C-alpha positions in Angstrom: -17.1 -179.1 116.7 -19.3 -177.1 118.9 -18.4 -176.2 122.5 -20.2 -175.7 125.7 -21.9 -172.1 125.8 -20.1 -171.0 129.0 -16.5 -171.2 130.1 -15.1 -170.6 133.5 -12.5 -168.2 134.5 -10.1 -171.0 135.6 -10.7 -172.9 132.4 -9.8 -169.8 130.2 -6.8 -168.9 132.3 -5.4 -172.3 131.4 -5.7 -171.5 127.7 -4.3 -167.9 127.6 -1.9 -167.5 124.7 -3.0 -170.3 122.5 -2.8 -169.6 118.8 -6.4 -170.1 118.0 -7.9 -168.4 120.9 -9.6 -165.1 120.5 -10.8 -163.2 123.6 -13.4 -160.5 123.0 -14.4 -157.7 125.2 -18.0 -157.1 124.3 -18.8 -154.4 127.1 -21.8 -152.2 126.2 -23.7 -150.1 128.5 -27.0 -148.1 128.7 -25.9 -144.7 129.9 -22.7 -142.7 129.9 -20.2 -145.5 130.4 -17.7 -145.9 127.6 -17.0 -149.5 127.0 -14.0 -148.9 124.7 -12.4 -146.4 127.1 -12.7 -148.8 129.8 -11.2 -151.6 127.7 -8.1 -149.5 127.1 -7.7 -149.0 130.9 -8.0 -152.6 131.7 -8.8 -155.9 129.8 -7.9 -159.6 129.8 -4.6 -160.5 128.2 -4.7 -160.5 124.4 -8.4 -159.2 124.2 -9.7 -157.1 121.5 -12.7 -154.8 121.7 -16.0 -155.4 119.9 -18.0 -152.3 119.4 -21.7 -153.5 119.5 -23.0 -150.2 117.9 -20.4 -150.0 115.2 -20.9 -153.7 114.2 -24.5 -153.4 113.5 -26.9 -152.6 110.6 -26.3 -148.8 109.8 -29.4 -148.7 107.7 -31.9 -149.7 110.5 -33.4 -147.0 112.7 -33.4 -149.6 115.5 -30.6 -149.9 117.9 -27.7 -152.3 117.2 -29.6 -154.6 114.9 -27.9 -157.7 113.4 -25.6 -156.5 110.5 -25.4 -158.2 107.1 -23.2 -161.2 107.0 -20.8 -159.2 104.8 -20.6 -156.3 107.2 -20.1 -158.7 110.2 -17.4 -160.6 108.4 -15.5 -157.5 107.5 -15.7 -155.9 110.9 -14.6 -159.2 112.9 -12.0 -160.2 110.2 -10.3 -156.8 110.8 -10.3 -157.7 114.5 -8.4 -160.9 113.6 -11.2 -163.3 114.2 -12.1 -166.2 111.8 -15.1 -168.4 112.0 -13.1 -171.4 113.1 -11.2 -169.8 115.9 -12.0 -170.6 119.5 -13.9 -167.5 120.6 -14.4 -166.4 124.3 -16.6 -163.2 124.9 -16.8 -161.3 128.1 -18.1 -158.0 129.4 -17.4 -155.7 132.3 -20.7 -156.2 134.0 -20.3 -160.0 134.6 -23.0 -161.3 132.1 -24.8 -158.7 130.2 -23.8 -157.7 126.5 -21.4 -160.6 126.1 -24.3 -162.8 125.5 -25.6 -160.7 122.6 -22.2 -161.0 120.9 -22.0 -164.6 121.5 -25.5 -165.0 119.8 -24.2 -162.7 116.9 -21.2 -165.1 116.3 -23.4 -168.1 116.6 -25.9 -166.6 114.0 -22.9 -166.0 111.6 -21.7 -169.6 111.8 -19.2 -169.8 114.6 -19.6 -172.8 116.7 -16.5 -172.5 118.9 -17.7 -169.5 120.7 -18.4 -169.2 124.4 -19.2 -166.6 127.1 -16.8 -166.1 130.1 -19.0 -167.0 133.1 -18.9 -164.0 135.6 -16.9 -162.0 133.1 -14.4 -159.3 134.0 -15.6 -158.8 137.6 -15.1 -162.5 138.5 -11.7 -162.4 136.8 -10.6 -159.4 138.8 -11.9 -160.9 142.1 -9.7 -163.9 141.5 -6.7 -161.6 141.1 -6.0 -162.8 137.6 -3.8 -160.8 135.1 -4.9 -157.9 133.0 -3.4 -155.5 130.6 -4.1 -152.1 129.2 -3.9 -150.4 125.7 -5.8 -150.7 122.5 -5.2 -154.5 121.9 -3.2 -156.1 119.1 -4.8 -157.6 116.1 -3.7 -159.4 113.0 -6.4 -159.3 110.3 -8.1 -162.6 109.5 -10.8 -163.8 107.2 -14.3 -164.6 108.7 -16.3 -166.8 106.3 -20.0 -166.4 107.5 -22.4 -169.2 107.4 -25.6 -167.3 108.6 -28.3 -169.2 110.4 -31.4 -167.3 109.2 -33.8 -169.2 111.5 -32.1 -167.9 114.7 -33.5 -164.3 114.4 -37.2 -163.6 113.9 -39.2 -160.3 113.0 -42.3 -158.6 114.3 -44.4 -160.5 111.9 -43.2 -164.0 113.2 -43.5 -162.8 116.8 -47.1 -161.7 116.2 -47.8 -165.1 114.6 -46.2 -167.0 117.4 -48.3 -165.0 120.0 -51.4 -165.7 118.0 -50.6 -169.4 117.9 -50.1 -169.4 121.7 -46.3 -170.0 121.4 -43.9 -168.8 124.2 -42.5 -165.5 123.7 -40.3 -164.5 126.9 -39.5 -160.9 127.7 -36.2 -160.5 129.6 -36.9 -156.9 130.8 -37.5 -156.0 134.5 -41.0 -156.5 135.8 -41.7 -152.8 136.1 -41.0 -152.0 132.5 -42.9 -155.2 131.3 -46.0 -154.2 133.3 -45.6 -150.6 132.0 -45.0 -149.1 135.4 -41.6 -147.7 134.3 -40.8 -145.4 131.4 -38.9 -146.9 128.6 -35.3 -145.6 128.0 -35.8 -144.8 124.4 -38.0 -141.9 123.3 -41.1 -142.7 121.4 -41.4 -146.3 122.8 -44.7 -147.1 124.6 -44.6 -148.8 128.1 -45.9 -152.3 128.4 -45.6 -155.7 126.8 -46.9 -157.9 124.0 -50.1 -159.4 124.7 -49.5 -163.0 125.7 -45.8 -162.6 126.4 -44.2 -164.1 129.6 -41.9 -161.9 131.7 -38.7 -163.6 133.0 -36.2 -160.7 133.9 -32.7 -161.9 132.9 -31.4 -161.4 136.3 -33.4 -164.4 137.5 -30.9 -166.5 135.6 -27.9 -165.1 137.4 -26.2 -165.9 140.7 -25.2 -163.0 143.1 -21.7 -163.0 141.7 -22.8 -162.6 138.1 -22.4 -166.1 137.1 -25.1 -168.1 135.4 -27.1 -170.6 137.4 -26.8 -174.2 136.4 -28.7 -177.4 136.4 -31.9 -177.6 138.3 -31.6 -174.0 139.6 -31.4 -172.8 136.0 -34.3 -174.9 134.9 -36.4 -173.7 137.8 -35.9 -170.1 136.8 -37.7 -170.8 133.6 -40.3 -173.2 135.1 -41.2 -170.6 137.9 -43.0 -168.5 135.4 -44.7 -171.3 133.8 -42.3 -171.7 130.9 -42.0 -175.2 129.3 -38.5 -175.2 127.8 -39.3 -178.3 125.8 -41.7 -176.2 123.6 -40.6 -173.5 121.1 -39.4 -170.4 122.5 -38.8 -166.8 121.2 -36.7 -164.4 123.5 -37.1 -160.7 123.5 -36.1 -157.6 125.6 -35.7 -154.0 125.2 -33.3 -154.0 122.2 -32.1 -157.5 121.7 -29.3 -157.3 124.2 -30.6 -159.1 127.4 -32.9 -161.4 125.3 -29.6 -163.1 124.4 -29.0 -164.0 128.1 -32.2 -166.0 128.1 -31.1 -167.5 124.8 -27.7 -168.5 126.3 -29.5 -169.9 129.4 -31.6 -172.2 127.2 -28.4 -173.2 125.2 -26.8 -174.2 128.6 -30.0 -176.4 129.1 -29.4 -177.7 125.6 -32.6 -176.1 124.4 -33.0 -174.1 121.2 -34.7 -170.7 120.9 -35.0 -167.9 118.5 -34.4 -164.1 119.2 -36.6 -161.2 118.3 -33.9 -158.7 117.0 -36.1 -155.6 117.0 -37.5 -156.4 120.4 -39.5 -153.7 122.3 -37.6 -150.9 120.6 -39.5 -152.0 117.6 -42.7 -153.4 118.9 -43.3 -150.6 121.4 -42.3 -147.9 118.9 -44.9 -149.1 116.3 -48.5 -148.0 116.7 -49.8 -150.8 114.5 -48.7 -153.5 117.1 -50.8 -154.3 120.3 -49.5 -153.3 123.7 -50.8 -154.4 127.2 -49.9 -153.0 130.6 -50.4 -154.5 134.0 
């Protein structure tokens, strides 16, 4: 049985210690911050650390691409997570990389996976308990059931754009318009012709929680997006695109995610780019 995409800090606090609950710190940062080191200093009780870079496709030149089902299953099984567990993912930013890891688990067949709304910052503001250390795990077996339709490649995105379908880019407006340099070398500035810009921050409240109900629906509608029509989400490297995918799931709307995102599209000379 599937669960709601988001869980509140209050709700999670009431389930801490339950046998089938697996709490995952999925903190990942652009720049010099070390998510694992910060995890070892402070994390939610019983949490384990999910290394987004390590649990990715080692053969792809693109950053943190979705790994094979076998590689994913081996990695998360070693962390003590099975496909049928109740999984709650959070991050140290509030709501950033946790959505990507939520999406990965969903792609691999877990349907009892949720994102902690507001993440670690909200948990700390509320004065809730934390612990330190590496985390304790008891290995488990993760039996993947991959959803191949959840992820799309550059060819599918190009076809969608040609057909007038909605491709939504979660990057900030300056990067989308090509006014700001891309953080990865060799990646052109700009966006895909026909893409719609909806920065992921438009879906979030000031405290890092996700908007709900009409406010969330309005965030999509404000840029002309019709959530009842097919949607592909994209961003810089497939991380914040998952926040749009999560927001659509909260609204009970499906979407597909372009895993290569702008790291691939902007890095290929054979794909068209627009600025402005």
